[in-house]
C-alpha positions in Angstrom: 170.4 160.7 36.4 169.0 163.9 34.9 167.7 166.6 37.5 164.3 168.2 36.2 162.8 171.2 38.0 158.9 171.2 38.3 157.9 174.7 37.7 154.3 173.9 38.3 152.6 172.9 41.3 150.8 169.6 41.2 147.6 171.8 41.8 148.4 173.7 38.8 149.1 170.4 36.4 145.7 169.1 37.8 143.9 172.2 37.2 145.3 172.2 33.5 144.6 168.7 32.8 141.1 169.2 34.0 140.6 172.1 31.7 141.8 170.1 28.9 139.5 167.2 29.4 136.6 170.0 30.2 136.9 172.1 27.0 137.9 169.2 24.6 134.5 169.2 23.1 134.9 172.6 22.2 137.7 171.8 20.0 137.9 169.8 16.7 140.2 167.5 18.8 142.4 167.2 21.8 145.4 168.7 20.7 143.7 172.3 20.2 142.5 172.0 23.3 145.8 171.2 24.9 147.5 174.3 22.8 144.8 176.7 24.4 145.1 175.6 27.8 148.8 175.9 27.8 149.0 179.4 26.6 146.8 180.1 29.4 148.9 178.8 31.9 152.1 179.5 30.5 153.8 176.0 29.6 154.7 174.3 26.4 151.9 172.4 24.8 154.0 169.0 24.8 154.5 169.2 28.4 150.8 169.9 28.9 150.3 166.5 26.4 152.3 164.6 28.7 150.5 165.6 31.8 147.1 164.6 30.4 148.5 161.3 29.1 149.8 160.5 32.7 146.7 161.5 34.1 144.9 159.2 32.1 147.2 156.2 32.8 146.7 157.0 36.6 142.9 156.9 36.1 143.1 153.8 34.3 141.6 155.4 30.8 144.8 154.7 28.8 147.1 151.7 29.1 150.3 152.2 31.0 152.0 152.0 34.3 150.5 154.4 37.0 152.7 156.7 38.6 152.4 155.1 41.9 153.8 151.6 40.6 156.4 153.3 38.5 157.6 155.3 41.6 157.6 152.1 43.8 159.6 150.3 40.9 162.1 153.1 40.7 162.7 152.8 44.7 163.0 149.1 44.3 165.7 149.1 41.4 167.8 151.8 43.5 167.7 149.5 46.5 168.7 146.6 44.4 171.5 148.2 43.1 172.8 149.5 46.7 172.6 146.2 48.0 174.5 144.9 45.0 177.2 147.3 45.7 177.3 146.7 49.4 177.7 143.1 48.6 180.5 143.8 46.2 182.4 145.5 48.9 181.6 142.8 51.6 182.8 140.0 49.0 186.2 142.1 48.2 186.6 142.6 52.2 186.4 139.2 52.8 188.5 138.3 50.1 190.9 140.5 51.6 190.9 139.5 55.4 191.1 135.7 54.0 194.1 136.3 52.2 195.5 138.3 55.1 194.7 135.4 57.4 196.6 133.0 54.8 199.8 135.3 54.7 200.0 135.1 58.8 202.9 133.4 60.1 201.5 130.2 61.5 201.6 130.2 65.4 201.6 127.2 67.8 
């Protein structure tokens, strides 16, 4: 799993997205608005474009999986993975102890 650093605070991201959406009418298309805003906040235009898309998905203006749902899904997938690992450990331990019981000499 790759680790990413969040250089920009959530407030800065929200402000940048709002700036793009507010000033989109001042430009011929959305991309020039994104480029202009990204230069002002010091990020790569593609990054700001992704923030805008995510904000639109979260607000329901664009099709996709909202952040809250994606986070919940990731947490559930992580939990399933951990539970499967635990079950595998228990299965192996059970087999080990069952074999150890069979290998024990019979007592009366």
